[in-house]
N, C-alpha and C positions, 0 to 999 in steps of 0.2 A: 709766497713768502712764508717761512716757518718762523714762529715767534720762539726764540731759544728759551728753554727752561719752563715753558708753560705746562703745567701739570695740574689737572683738576680732578676732584673727587666728585663726580656727577652721580647723584642718586635719582635716576629717572623715574622710580617708583613714587617718589614724593610730588611729582608734577601731575596736574589734572589735565592730561592730555586729551585732545579731541581728534576723532578719527578723520581722515580725509577720504576722498573717493578713490585713492590709490592704496591697495591692500599693503598692510605693514608700514604705513606712513602716517604719523600723528603730528599735530602741532599744538603750540600754546601761545596765545597771542599776548604780546607785551605792549604794542602800540600800533594803531591803525590809522591809515589815511582814508579819505573818502573815496568811494568807488566812482569811476567815471562811467555811468550807465550808457551815456551816448556812444562811447567807444566800445562798449562791451568788455571793458578791461577789469580785471580783478583788482581789488583794492590793495594798494601798496601798504607797507608797514613793517614792523619788527617783530619777529617771532622766534621761538625755539621750535626746532623741527627734530623728530625722532623717526629714523628709518631703520626697520629691522634689517638684519643682514640679507642681502640679495634683492631687497625691496627699493623701489624709488619712484620719482615723479616722472610723468609722460613729458614728451618734449614740450618746451614753452620758451617764449621770447620775453625778454626783460624790456619794459617800456621806458626804463631809465636805469641808473646804476643799481646793482645788487652787491652787497658786501656780506661775506660769510666767514665765520670763524668756527673751525671745527673743534668742539669742546670734548668730544670722546669718539672712539672708533674712526671711520673714515668713509670716504665715497670716491667714486670715479665718475667722470663724464668725458665728453669729446676734448675737453680742455686739459684734462690730466687727472692724477690721482692725489688725493689729499687726506692726510691723516691728522691725529690729534695735534693741535697747535698750528695748523696751517690757516693762513689768512689769504681769501681769494677775493678779487674785485672783478666782477663781470661788467663790461660796458654796456651802455644803452644799445639796444637791438641784438644782443647776444642771445643764442639759442643753445640750451643744453637739457639733457635729461639725466640727472644725478641718480646714481644707484649706490647703495650702501655696500661697503666691501664685506666679503665672506659669503658663506652659504647658510641657508636657513637650517637651524636645529644642529649646527656644527660647533656651537660654543663660542662663535664670534660675538664681539660686543655690538650692541646698537650703535648707530651713528647719531650723535647728538650735535646739532648746528645751532648757532646764534646767527640769524640772517635778517638783513634789513633790505628790503627791495622797494626802492622809491619808485612811485608811479605804477606799481604792480606789474602783473604778468599777463600774457595772453597765450592761449593754447596754440600749438603749432600742428597743423594737419600732417600726418605721416602717409606717404604713398601706400 
């Protein structure tokens, strides 16, 4: 779903981003759930995510619902392509590997996401 008329002026330079294990991908924690260490699952929560053009997360499974709002730029995954103003709801058990639109060093904007992943995520092994 695209939210009509949603236009944001995101100044990513003002956010205290933290690096992830994925090159060109950064996050900023807004709220966290407890980690379920018995299941080996990552903590769920709500974050801002910044992916530089052409960069993304490796495949992962959602242990509960994830909701994403694209604040700037865009990304693609096996479910589709989403740009500024797009709202996406991934069901429990869904697997994806989002990658920011554009090519590195080609002047494309970073992809900025507001994401809430209840229950956390679990890495998916690729063959």
